[in-house]
Structures are given as structure tokens and as C-alpha cells.
N, C-alpha and C positions, 0 to 999 in steps of 0.2 A: 548772592545766589547764582548757581551755575545756569548757563543757558540751556542745559539739558534737563533741568529740574522739571518734574511732572507736576502741573498745577491742575487738580481735578475741578470739574465744574460741579454745580450744586446737585445736579441729577446723579452724577457718579457718586458723590458723597452720600446722597440719600439711599442709593442702592447698597453702598457698603454698610451704612448704619442698619438697614433692614436685614441684610444677610448675616452680619457678624458684629455684635457689640465688642467682642474680643479684638477683632482686627481694627475696628474704629478706635479703640483705646490706644492701640499701638500707634496708629497714625497721629492721633491727637497728642500723645505724649512725646513723640519723636518726629514732629511734623517736618522739620527741615531735612533731617537725615533721611526720612521716608521719601520725601519728594526727590531728593538727590538720587537715592537708590533706584526708585521707580523710573526716574528720568533716564538713568544710565542704561537700563535694560528694556524699558518700554513694555507695553502690554501685548503688542502684536508679534514680537520676535521670539521664537522658541529659544530656550537656553540649552546648551550642550554640556556634556560632561566636563569639558575643558573650562567652561565658564565657572562651574561650581568648584573645581580644583583651585582656580585662581582666587575665587571669593573666600574660600576656606583659609588659604594662605594669608590673604589680606586681613581678614577679621581676627585671626589669632596673632597678628603682629609680625608676620614674616615678610610681607610685601613681596618684592621680586626675588628675595634671597631664599635659599632653602637651608640656611644655617640653623639647625634645630636647637643648638645650644643657646641661641639668643632668646628663646622663649621658655616659659615654664608651664606647669600644669594649670595654674589658675588662669593664665592668659588663654590657653587652649579652650578650657571649659567656658569661660566667659564669651570668647569670640564665636565659638560654635553656636552658643545659645542666642546671642544677639543676631547672628546671621539667620538663624531659623526664624526669628520674629519677623524680620523684614521680608524673608521669602514667603512666609505664611501670609503676610499682609498682601503681597503681590498675587499669590495663587488664589486666595479667597476672593479678592477683588476681581481678578480675571474670570473666575468661574461664575461669580455673581453677575458680571456683565456679559457672560456667554461669549467671550472672545478667545477661549482656549478650549481645545477638544479634550475629551476624557482621556484619550491615549496620550496626548502631549502632557497633560497635567500629571498623570500617574507616572509617565516616563521621567519627567523632570523631578518629581518627588523621589523616585528611585535613584536617579543619578546623584542627587544631593546626598542621599543616604550612603551611596557607594563612596562618594568623595569623603564624607565624614569618617566612615569606617576605615578607609585606606589611610587617610592622614593620621587617624588616632593610632592605628597599628604601627605606622612608621615612627610616630613620635615616641610611643611607649617602647618600641623595639630599640630605638636609639638610646634611650635612657637606661634600659636594662643592659645593653652591651657595654656601656661605660663602666657599669658596675661589675658585670660577670664576664664579659667577652661574648663572642659568637657561640651559639650552640652547634656543636660539631658531632656528626655521626661517623664513628670510626669503623670501617669495614676492612676486610682482609687486604684488598688490593688498593683501596683509596679512602680518602676522607672527603665527606661532603658536608656542606652547611645545611643544617636543619631549617625547615621553613614551616610557617603556619598558614594554612588555608582557612579563610573565613568564608564559611558557606551560608549564603542567604537562602532561607526557606520561604514558603508561602508567597505572599504578595510581593515582597521585595525580590525573592528569587525569580519571579516571573516579570519583574519590572512593572508592577501595577499597584504600587503603594498608594494608600489613600491619605487624606489630610491628617489623620490622627492614628495611623497604624502603629501597632507594635512592630518591631522587627525581630523575626525569628532567626537566630543564628546558631551555627554549629562550628566548633573549632577542631580542626584535624591537623596534625603535624606528620612529618615523614616517619621518624623512627626515634627510639631512645638513644641518648648519647650524653655528652657532657659539654659544658662551656669551656672556652679556652682562655679565660681571663685569670687575673690573679686570685680572685675568689671564685672557685669552681663550684658549680651546682649542676645537677642532672638536667638534661634538656626538657624533661617533662615539667619540672618545677619552673624552668624558664618560661615555657610555653603557657603554663597555667597563670603565672604572673602577667604574661603579655595579655592573655585573654581577659583577666580581671581588670587590667589597666584600660583596655578598650572599652569594656562595659562601663567602668566608672566615668570615663570622659563623656560618654553618650547618654547614660541612663540616670546619673545622680541628679536629683532635683535640688538646685541651689537657688539663691536669691534671684538668679537670672532665668530660672526655669530649667528645662531639660532639652535635650536634642531629640533623642528617640528612646522610647522605652524598649529595653532589650529583653527578649524572652529566650531562654536557653532550654526550655522543657522538651524540645523535639530531639535533643541529642540522645544517643543510645542509652537506655535504662533511665532516662529522664532525670528529675530532681534527685540529688543525693549521689549521683554518679560523678566520676571525674569530669571536670570542666572541659578538658582536652583529651583526646585519644589519638593514637597513631594509626597509620594506614592498615597495618596488619590486624590491629584490634577491631577496626571498623569492618574490614572484610570478614573477620571471624564472627562478629556480631550479626552481620547480614546473613551469613550462611547458616548460623545456628539459632539465632533468636529473632531475626527480622520478621515482622508481621505485615500483613497486607495493608493495614492502615498506614504503616510507615512507608511502604512503597508508594502509597497514595501521596504522602507528604513529600517524599523525595522526587516526585515528578517535576517539581518546580525548583529543585535545588540548583544553585548557581554560585560559583566561586566569585567573590566580590573583588578581592585584592589580587595583585599581580603575583604569580608564582611561576616557577620554572616550568618549561614545557614537559619535562620528564615527569615531574610531580603531578602536573595537570592531567597528563595522559593516564597515569596510574589511577588517580582519583576518579577520572571519568569512566575508566573501564570497570572499576569495582562498583561504582554507582549504577552504571548501565546494566551490568549483569544482575544486580539486585532488583532494579526497578522494572526493567523490560524483559519480557520473554520473546524469543524469536517466533515461537508459534503463537497462535491466537490463545490468549491466556484465560481459558474458561475456569481454571482453578480459583481465580479471583472472585468468581461470582458469589460464592457463599459468603465470603468476607464482606463483599460489597453489600450484599443483602443485609447482613448484620449491621453494617454501618448505616445503611438507609433506615433500618428499623430503629436504630438508636436515635437518628435524627428525628424520626417521626415521634418516638416516645418522648424526647425532650420537648418537641413542639406541643405535644398533647399535655404534658405536665405543666409547661409554662403557661399555656393558653396565651402566648405572647404574640398576638397578631400584629402588634405595633413595632416588632423588631424586623427591620428591613433586611437584615442579614440572616438571622436564625429563624425567623417566623416562616409560616407556610408560604410557599411560592416566593421565598426571598433569594438573596444573593448566594447563600450556601447551596440552595437546591440547584441553581444554574451551574455552579462550579462542580457540584457532585455529578451532574449529567455529563459534563464535558470531561472531567477527570476520570470517570468510570470508563468511558470509551477509550480515553488515552491510555489508561492502565492495561486494558484488555488488548488494544490493537497497536499501541505505541512501538512495540518491538517488531511488529510485522510491517509497519509503515514508518520509515524513518522521518518523514515529514511531520508526523504527529509529535514525535519526541522532540523535534527541533523547534516547536512552537508551544512553549508551556503557558503563555498568557491565554486567558479564558477566551477572549474574542478571536484571537488569531487561531487558536486550536480549534474553536468551533467552526471557523471558516474552512480549515483543512478537513475536518470531519465531514462537513457538508459536501465538499468537493469529492470526497472519497465515497460518499453515499451512505454514511452511517447515521447522519441526521438529515431529516427531510428539509428541503430548502425553505418551505414556508414556515416550518416550525423553527428552523434556525433564525429566520428573519424575526420571528416573534421573540425568541429567546434573546437575541442580540439587542433588540429594542428594549426589552425588560431589563436586561443587564445594564445598559447605558442609563436608563431611567433610575434604577435603584442605586447605582453607584453615584450619580449626581445627587440623589436624595441623601445618601449616606454622607456625602461631602457637606451638603447643606446643614445636616444635623450637627456634624462635628464642627463646622465653621462657627456656629453660633457662639460657643463658649470654650472652644478648644478642648472639648471633652471627648474621650474615646468612647463613643456611644453610637449604636445603630438603631436606637429606639426612638420612635416618634414621641415628642414631648406631650405630656398630659395637659399642660397649660394651653389654653385655647389661643392666647395671644402669640405664644411661641410658635404654635403649629401654623397659625395664619401667616406669620412672618416667613416661615419655611415655604409654605405653599406659594406665596407671592414672589419669593426669591426664584422659584422654579417657573414663574410665569403664569400662575393660576390666579384667578380673581377671588376664588373662595376655597375654603377647606373641602366643601362638598364636591366641587369639580375636581380638585386634586385627588381626593379619596376615590372618586369614580375611576380615574385613570390608573391609580395605584392598584385598585382591586382587579382591573382588567389585566394588567401585567401579571399580577400574582396568579390569576387563573391560567394565563398562557404558560406560566412556568409549572404550575401544579400538575397539568395534564401529562406532559412528557416525563416529569419527575415521578409521577405515580406509576408509569409504565416501566421505568428503569429496573433492570435485573429482576423482573417479575414474570417473564414470559412463561416460566415453568409452572405458574399457578394454573395453567390449563392444559392437562389435568393437574390438580394439586397433588403434590407428592404425598402430603399427609392423608389424602383420601384414598390412596392406593395401597391396598393390602396384598402383599405377594401371595399369601395362602389363598385368599378369596379369588383373586384373579387366576391363580393356578387351578383351583377347583372349576372355575368357569372354562378355562382352557381345556381341562381334562374332559369336561362334558361336551365341548364343542369339537375338539380335534381328536380325542381318543387316546388310547394307551400308548401308541407308538410315538406320538408327539411328546407326551410327558416323559417317556423313557429317554428320548434324545435330550430333553432339557435336564432331566435328573443326571444323566451321564455326564453332561458338561459340568454342572454345579458340583458333582462329587468327584470330578476328575483330579488327577495328580496336579495338573496345571493350576486349577483354582486352589487346591489345598496348599500349594507352595507359595501362594501370593503373600506379600508382606501385609502388615496390618492396614496400612493406608489403602492399598489396592483392594483389599477385602472389604473395607468400609465403603469404598466408592462403588464396588460391584453391588454390594447390598442396597445402596441408595439408588443405583441405576436399574436394578433388576425389576422392581415393580413397574417402572416406566416402560421397560422393554417388553415385558409380558403384556401390559395393557396395549401397547402398540400392535403386537401380534394378534391379540384377541380382537381388537378393533378391525384389523384387516380381515380376519376370518369371518367376522360378522357382516362385513360390507362386501367382500369380494369372493367369499366362499372358502370352504374347507380346503379344496384342492390347491387354491392359490396360496393359502397360508402354509400348507405342507411343502409346497415348492420353495417358499421363502425360508422355512425353518432351518434346513441344513446350511444355507448360505448365511443366515443370521448367526448361527453358532460358530461358523468359520470366522466371521467377523469378530465376534466376542473373544474367540481364542486368540485372535491376532492383537486385540487391543487391551486385554485385561492386565497385561504386565506393564503397558504404558497407559496407566489408568487415567491420565489426563483426558483421554478420549471417552472414558466412562463419564467423566464430569460433563463433557460436551453433550452426551445423550441425556443426562439428568437435567441439565440446564435448558434443554430444548425439547421438551416432551412432545409438543405439537409437530416439530420437525421429525422426531423419532417415529411418530405415527405415520408420516409421509414416507419415511425411509423404507418400511417393510414392502409396500407395493413396488418400489423401485428394485429391491432385491429379487422380487418375483419376476419382474418384467425383463431384467437383464442380468444374466450371469456374468457378463463382461463387467458391468458396473460393480456387481457384488465382489468380483475378484479384485478389481482395482482398489476398492475400499479396504479389502482385507489385506492386500499387499502394501498399500500406502494409506494408512489410517489418517495421515495428515489431510487427505482430501475430504474427510468428513466435514471439515468446516465449510468447504464450498457448497456441499449439499445442505447442511443444517442452516447456513445463513442465506439459503435460497438465491445464491448468486446466478443461477440458471435463469432467473426471471429477466435479467438484463445481460445480453451477450455483448461484450465490449466491441467497439469498432476497432479498426487497425490503430488509430492514433491512441486510443485508450489502452489497447494491449501493449503498445510500445512504452507507454508511461508506466504501466503496471510492472513490466519486466525491468525497466530502468530502475525503478525504485527498489525492486527486490535485489538488484545487483549492486546497490550502493554499499552493501556490506561485504562484497567480494573484492578482495585486493587484486591489483595487477599481478599477473603471473601465478595466481592461485588457481591452477586449472581444476583441481579437485572441487573447490568451492564453486567454480563457474559451471562445471558439468552438473553438479547437484542442483544449482539454481535453475538452469534452463530446463532440466528435466522436470523439476517440480512445477515450474511455470506451465510447461506444456501439458502435463497430466491434470493439473488443476483446471486449466481452461478447457481442455478437451472433455473432462468430466462434466463441466457445466453445460457444454454443448450437447453432450450425449443425454443428459438429464432433460434438457429442453426438448430434444428430439423424441425421446421416449414418451414424454408427457404431451407431445403434439403441440408444443408451444411455438414452434418455428417451422416455416415452410422449408422443404428440402433444399431449395436454392440458398436460403439464409444459413442453413446448417452448413452446407459446403463452403459458403463464403467465410463463415467463422473459422472453420477448420483450415481454410486456405490462409486466412489472415494470421492465425497462430503460427503456421509454418513460416510465413514470410517474416514475421517479427523475430522469430528465433534465428532465421537465416541472417537477417540484417545485423542482429546483435553479434552473431558468431563472426561475420565477415569483418566487422569494424573492431572487434576485440582482437582478432588475429592480426589485423593490419596495424593496430596500435602497439601490440607487443613486439611485432617484427621490426617496426620503425624505431621503437625504443632501443632495440638491440642493434640494428644495422643501419638505421637512417632511412630516408625516404628515397624511393626509386626515381629514376629519370623518366619523364613521359616522352612519347614520340615527337611531341612538338618542341622538345628541348627544355621545357619547364620541369620543376620538380613537383612530384605528387604531393598532395596535402590531405588534410582531413576531409575537406569538401570535394576534392577531386582526386580520389585515391587511385584512379586508373583501372579499377576492376569492377566487374558487374556479374550478376548471376542471372541466368536465363532458366525459367522453368518450363518443362515440357509436360505432356500428358495431363493428368488430373490437376496437378499444381498449376500448370500453365493455363488450363481451361477453367480455373476457379471451381473445380468439381471434386475437391478432396473428400475422402471418406476416412473412416477411423483407422483403417490399416494401410492407407496409401503410402507407397514409397515416394521419395522426392526424386524426380527425374531432372537432373541438373546439367547445365553446360556453363562453363566458366570462360568469360571473355576478358580481354585487357587491351589497353592502349599504351603500354609502357615500352620503353626502349630495352629490348631483351639483352643487348650487349653492354649497355651503360651500367655504371655501378651506383649503388646507393651512397648516400652522403654521410653515413655514420662512422663511428670509430672502428667498426668491424664491417667494412663494405663488402657486399656481394653483388653478383651480376643481377640485372633485372629479371632474367629468366629464372635464376635460382630463387630470387625473392618471390616470384610468382608461384613457383612450384611449392615453396615452403608455406606460402599463404594458404593455398588450397589444401595442402596436406594438413595444416593446423586446423583449418575450418572443418574438414572431414573428421578429424579426430574429435573435435568438440561435439559434433552431431552424432557420429556413428559408433564412438567407443562404448563398449558394453560395460556398464557400471552396475552397482547393486540396485540402481533404479532403472536399469535397462538402457536402451539407446534412446536418444531424443528422436531420431528418425533413421530409417534405412535409406541409404543414398545410392542411387543408380546413375552412373555417368556414361552408360553405354551408348547414349544418343549423341555424344560428342563426335566431332569429325574423326573418322577412321575407327570409331568404337574403342574397344579395349586396347587396340594397337596404337591409338593416338595419344598425344600428350594430354595432361589433365586440364591445362588452360592454354588457350591460343588467342592470338590477336584478332581483332575484328577483321583485319585485311585477310588473314589466313582463312577465317571462317567464311568470308564472302567468296574467296577463290574456290574453296572446297564446295560450297553450295552451287556455284556456277558450273564447275568443271567435273567434280568427282562424286557428288552425292547420288545415292541410289534413289529411285522413285519413292521407296517407303520412307526415306529420310525427309523428302519433301512433304509427304503425308504427315509425318510427325511434326514438321514445322508449322503446320496449320494450327496445332494445339500448343504452340510455344508463345511465351510472353516474357518480356524483360521484367525482372522483379525488383532488385535493389542493387545499389552501388553507384558508380560514377555516372552522372547524367549523360555525359557525352557518349559513353560506351553504350548505354541503353538507347539513346537516340539513334546511334549508328546501327544497332541491332534491329530496331524497328524499320529503318530504311532498307536494310538488307532483306529482311523477312518479306516486306511488302513487294520489293523488286522481284524476289524469287517466286512468290506465290502468284503474282500478276503476270508472269511471263507467258507468252503464247505457247500453247501445247497442243499436240495432236490428241484430240479427245478419245479416239479409238485406242491409242496407246495408253492413255491414263486409265481408261476402262479396263484394259487388259491387265495392267499393273495392279490395280486395286483388287480385281477378282482373283488374281494369282496370290496376292498376299493374304486375302481373306480365306482362301482355301487352305493355305499353309497353317494359318492360325487355328482354323476349326479342326484340322487334322491333328495338330500337336496339343491343343489346349481344350477342345471341346469334349463333350461326353462321347464315348465310343459306342458304335452300334450295339456291341455286345452288352454294354451296361446301361444303355439308354432306356431299356425296358425294365424298370425296377419292380419290386414286389407291390409297390403302391401305384403302379401305372407308369405312364411315360415320364421320363425325367428330363428336366430342362436346365441347362447351365445358363444362368441369366446373362452372364457377360459373353461367353465364347460361342454358345450354340447359335445357329441361324435364327434370325427373328429377335436377337437379343441386342445388348448394348453395343457390341462391336459393329454389328450391321448398321445401326443408326449413326455411329461415329464415322464409319467408312463412307456412308452416304454423304454426310457433310463434307468430309475431306475430298471426295470425288468432285462434288459440285464446286468447291473453292478452286481446286486445281484446274479444272476444265473450263470454268467460266469467269474466273477473276480478271482475266485480261479484258473482258468486255464489261464485267460488273465489278470494279475494284473495291466497292464497299464490302463485298464478301470476304475480302482478305483482312478486314479491320480487326475482327474479333477472334479470339482463340477458343471460345466456348460454343458448343453445338447450339444451345438455345438461341443465342443471338445471331448465329449463322442462319438458322432457319427463319428468324424474324426478318433478316435482311433479304432472304429469298422471297418471302411473302411481300415485302415492300417493293421489291424489284419486279414482282409478278412473274418470277421464274416458275414458281409453283403456285397453285391456288392456296389462299390462306388456310382453308380447312385442312389441307394435307399438312401444311407447316405446323399448325396448332396441334393437330392430332399426333403427329410424329414427335413434337416437343413433349406432349403429355405422356406418350408412351415411354420416352426417354427418362422423364422425371419419375414416373411410376416404377420403372425398373431400378433406378438409382435409389429410390426410397426403400425398395425391398432389400437391396444390398446392404443398406444401413441397418435395417431391422435384423437381418441375418447376422451381421457382424456383431451387433450388441447382444444377440442371442447365442453367439459363438457357434453358428451353424455354417455349413458350406453353402456356396452360392448356387446350389442345385435344388430345384423345387419341383413340385408336381406340375406337369405340363398342362393339365386340364384347365387350371385357373387362368393361365396365360395364353391359351391357344388362340383366342381371338386377336389379342394384341400381336402375337407373333405372325399370324396370318397377314395382318395389315402391313407390318414392317416388310415382310417378304414380298408382298404385292408391290410396295413401293420400290423395293430393290429390283424386282424383275422388270418393272416399268422403266426404271431409270437405267439399269445396267444390263438387263436382258440375260441374267445369269441363270438359265434353266438347269444347267448341270448341277450347280450348288444347291439350288432349291430342291432338287430331287433327292438329295442326300442329307437334308436338313433336319430330319426327325420331326417333320411337321405332319406326317401322316397324309391321308387323302385329302 
């Protein structure tokens, strides 16, 4: 007996006897071999794929050699079956002793299956080539060897096989051809025989048992169809005949055996195009609802409460929840598609916010419990069953194996888990039940609308429904419009009843414009149909903001942001970074068109969420501006590093001023934001005021195959970044970029060194440029450049200045701005009374900003904390803390500033100019000008400020 033999104690033997008479019989019948096998691998050490590959070769008689001619079919079949017995003994015993995790057990089972499949394929392939030669595909320019991909579906595909699982397989080869042996056959027959050979080795029940039951029914057209099909046939089937339930099945598809990279890429692309949609896949909802109804019907018909997989609240219900989300969102989030296993996918969905964290915890716990229970049932007698036994002794043995003292306590926990599964399962793909589509009659709702809104409203709706556009729709689009129309009418009627006829009439033409935009791309009609409650909420939004209405009509893909209520949580900067990073995973390097589209869609999607939260009053104005600023920063960071990566791929890395080479972490470049971007006060139409700084050696050359000077590299970097952001595409510009605040303005270079920037600020900058520096902030890029900018800014702002000269400069600049940009005296008196330009007229935003800038420039030498912040709110806070002004003045000036900014947001979303009736703002303006006169003594400006007496 080997020193490595495993000698179990009595307690371990008793646990095995309780858990599995089947496994105990194996142990008793083959005690010495079992002890040697278990001693070799142990209970505590996980087994890897390489271990199973070696075991397969050993048990079939190959040992250390791979000479397949030395073994025959009988040896392979016997060896694989004997190996399975000893492994089943090991796994069942480990599970009963609770010394292996669910994940390790299902992974090891799956790795063993992979090893058996791949070895069987290689063995049968070798035997076939001796007889027929290799299968060859003959093309015009070359000949290639045909290959068979064995695709695992279901639990094996996700590497979560159970103790007695079937293995669902699909066989696909590259293309038709012929073999090159003495006896020539077509490659389809070769591949068919190869597939049949693999199935026989694994599935056939001999005196030694079986290895795995093989199920081929998931292949295209199912039973009765060819056992093997080629790539083109698979793609054609997916395009013409593939159904949603098949997409559901292919979510977990995985190629088990080794195939060439080219074949793998082609297969992966065909499968991905079929399974995942890049947009949020609402078209799958109706099919998922049908699948769920089928599940419920089967549960009802069976009344099979003791089936832990198929019964109510069972394993299939959990898998349905996870896979439904994966099908709908997997194309939009690459991470979902990369994790087909149930628990892993559930974790990703939870992190992305599609499943509630507490619910996810309950579902995960239920899944682990039910899978362990499934194993306990199957371990008893090696039966492929998920049903609790009716025999009381059998059931008690299972309960005790799982750690329960009684069947009653076991059933109590089982029922609790089932309830935790049933609740979220019941809610899946049923949101549209409120209101229920079947209860909505278009004619009845139309009659109610007619009565409520009158002839004009109905005439507009009838004109749309009878328009040439609707008449020319294809059958699918017409059907989807007919399904969505009652929901849309219901939403409009609900809005009229709650918010009044005038509000509904305001929304109506905007709603029709949206319908005209989406009816040809009818997936968006499905979105409305599947989200009736959200559709009801959509109408007030169309009323409140013509800007939002136009954005939705121009870019219907944004509907998902609204319908999924993404405005309830506005992501922080790190979350936004992750969202954009994920969306860019599909964009290849140097694919500028794809990149431009991706960042524009990201920006529009996130800004729409912010705007919706703003209109609904869900976020304070400062939080709204923070979010808009973060979105811009994330886009800027992405553009900077993409431009840097592409240039370094082409020209190599530039030399830094310290003699080192730039790298990913120290690229040598940084972006400084001025104005609203610098002050974290972005609004919906804000330009990005940018200055670009560097610390590269302008004369040194890059280290690539096509070297260029550092200066040329810097210029091309900024040019590329500007192209990304400001190029006009069909989706518009990401942002308007203004670089006039750079040293020497339009006459200066696009990007300068930090040293040149400091010299300019010290020696050449105008007074207004120092004012602008107050609202400047280092954004993204090389940390050393950003740190150097902060030092320069602080040094410049805290320099000792002549207060009288600062006052004169600020007043002069303020007068120029009002003269050129404010309302003119001739137009100030409108038909509705005095007019007030919120930003430019006296008593408005610019006055408040100039007050802050004056205080920073004139007092920072003595109060350096004033120079810390680039935003007006915190500048006023610092002034209050330093007791420069009394706290009441600081707080009231801050509130006036926020009120004016909030109004500019409202006007932007209403697509109105920033000119309003002065009467509402007269008191606020008077207060601002009183502060101005107290601080700057500017009586001349005040007399022409349009403030009246």
C-alpha cells in the first residue's frame, strides 16, 4: 500500500454511507484503488484541467505517451468510465464533508468533461484520418484543413456542471470539402462520423457504465437535422430562423476543444451577432415573457413542488432572472457577456445596478443551497434527478447530509429560499402589466382623449396615424406601432387629467415628432410598450423641456436612459469613467469613426440623465453642475489618452524634460480647464475653455520607427484631441472647444510648456488673464504637470498687487463686457416690461463672478486661502471664514448666484434666451449692485445698469 493512500476514519465512512450508497459501493468494491486514487489527489487540493488531461491518458492506457495507435476504442471507453467512478467518489465525498466549494466542484466537473471531450475527439479524428486522410477545404488561392468545433451549451458551456448533468453539445465545422486520403469522402461525412464517434465514447452505456449523457437537441433545427453543420449554414440559420429562446441558450455557448484562432474568431463573431444586440434589447421582452409563461404553465401542470430545478422558486427560475438580464443588456455591457456562469453574471448585474444588492444576496444564497441540494439528490444513486424523494428515509438522509437534524427544519429553509426566488421571478418582464396592455383599448382611450383635449388634438393624432410615413412602414413596424399606440394614448390622457389640457397640448406635437422619429426604428416602439409606467412619465418631460424632447427625437437611443430611470442615480466621476471605458471596449484602435460615435453617445446619454434629474428637481443646482463637469472631464481624459496611445503606437514615446521617456502613467501632458469647466459650474450649452500644458523636450525625438520631434508630437496630440471632441458628425460635436485663453490667445501655440506658461503669467499676461486664472483648474493628465500648474496659479494669484489698479482693471473689463454683450438701452424696455440679461447685465452673474475675482486678486496675498478654489461658491465661503465680509453677505451673494445659474439651466432646457422679465429679479439685482458699489465704488456703471430708480 502506498504511503499516499487515503485511509478514511469511521466518521468519514458514515458520512459517505449517509450521502451516497452509490459512492459507498464504489469504495467498497475497489477499496485499494480508491484509497490510492484519493490519496494521490487528496480532498483539500483543487484539481486543474491539466490533472484531468493526465488522468484521461493514464486510464485509457496511454500513460506518458501520446501514441494513439497503441490503444483501441474498448480501452478508451473502459478507461473513461472507470475514471469517472473514482472521480465521482471523490466529488461526492468532498461535497458531503463540505470540504469543496460549489464553484470548485462545478468547475472540476466541467474541466473533466472538457478533457474527456477533447481526448475523444482527438482519438476518433486520428482513427478517421488513417482511413480517409485529412479533411481539406479547397479555395481559389489556398487549401486549408477543416476543423470541428465542439460547442458546449448550458451548464457545461458556463463551466457549472452538476454531478449528473447531461452535456449539451453542438458540432460546427468550417466548410465543405473532401478528404485527401486514398479513400476520399466529403468533409461533411467525415465530420459527421467524427461527431458520432465522440458521442459513442462518452454516452454509450456499457458494462462499465457511461461517462456523460450527450444531448444534441440544441443544434439548429434540433432532432432530425444534420448532426454537424458548417459556419455559413450556422450564420444563415441565425439570421433567418434563430429564435429568442435559442439566443437564451447560446448565452452560455463555449468551444471546448482547441481550434485555430481564425476559426475561433469567425465562430465567436457569428455567435455574438446572434446573441447580443449592441442596443438595449427590448425586442426580447415579448419572447422572454412567453418563456416565463411557459415555465409557469409547466409548473402549474406538474404541481411539482419537490423539483428543486423546475419547481416554483427553483434553480431554473434563478437562471431565468439572470439570463433574461444578460440577454437584454449583454451587448451593451461587455462584462455581462464575459461571465456566463449564473453566480458570476449575477454579481456583475448587481454591480451594474440591474439587480438589487439585497435581492442578489438572497438569490445567490438560494442558488448555492439549491445546487447543493441538487447534488445531494443525484449523489444518492447516481440518478439524473432534481426531485426530492418521496421515501421518508431517503429524504431524511439528504436533509442530514446537508446538515439538518430533521426534514422539517430542512423544508423550512428550502421554502424560505424558494420564496426569495419567487418574488423577483414574478416581477421579471412584467413591468408593462401596469397598465396592462390587454386592458387598454385604443378606441376607448381615443374617445376619452377627444372628450378631454378636443378636435384639434385628435386631428393631429389622426394625421400622424394616416400619414404616408406610417402607411409605408413594414409589417413588423406596423404591428409594433399598433401595440404601442394604446399605451402612448393612455400616457397622454393620464397627463391631461393630472396636469391639465394645456400641458398635454404642449406635449402633443413633441410626442408626434418623437413617434415620427422612432416608428421606422421600431425597436423603440417596443421600448415604450414594455415600459408603460415610464411612458406615462415621459409625457410630462416632453412638456417641461423642448430640449429634452428634441434630443429624444434626434437620438432615440437615449430613450433607454429615461425609460430605465437612470436619472435617479447620477454617477460620480469614477463611475462615469468605468461606464465610458466599458462602452469603448468595442472600439478598435485607430477606429476614429467608432470612437467619435461612442463618446458622443456617452455624453448625450449622461447629460440627458442629468437634465431629467434637473427638470424633476431631484438634484441641487451645484450637483447638476458637478455632474455636467464630471462628464466633460471623463470625455477629455479618454480623448487625451486615446490620442496619446495612437500617436505613440505610430511614432513612439516623446522625451521628457528630465531626460526620461514618457509613458502611460507619465505622459508629459495635462489639460487645464478655465471658466465654467474650471469652476465646476458647467451648464448644458457650456463650451470647454481649455489650455494645454506639457513637460516634454520639444527638440528631442520620439523613440518609434517613425520618430518626430517632441514639439511636433505635442501639436499632433492636441490636434487629434480637438478632432475627437469638436468634429461635426451626424451626432453633432462632443463639445465646442475654446482655446483663446491660452497664452497669447489665437496668436499663441496650441500647447506650451509649464515653464513658458509661468513666464507668460509673470511677464506678459494682461489683468483680465489673471482674472481668468482665478477660475482655472488642472483637470487631467500628467500629475507632475498638474502639480506644477497648481504651483504657478497659486504664485500668480497670491502676488502682491495695487488694489486700486486691480479695481480699475476689473471695472474697465466689466464695462466692456456689458457694452458688447449685455442688453442695449434701446432693447432693454420690451413689450413685457424691463428686460434683464441674466448673465451680462448689471446685477447678474458676471457681476458676482467679477466680485469674487476682484477679492481674490486684491486680497490673496494676505489671505492665501482665497486662491485655493476656482469656484465662486467656495471663494465666498473662504471670505466668510476669514471674516473679510460678514457671513450674511457671503451666503446671500452665494444664493443669488445659485438662483441665477438655476434659471439659466431652466431657460436652456426650455430653449429660451437668457433674457427675462426684470421685475422678478429686481430685488436680487439691487442687492448685487449694492455689494458691487460698496466693494468697487462703481457709480458710473451702476447708473447705466438698467436697474431703474
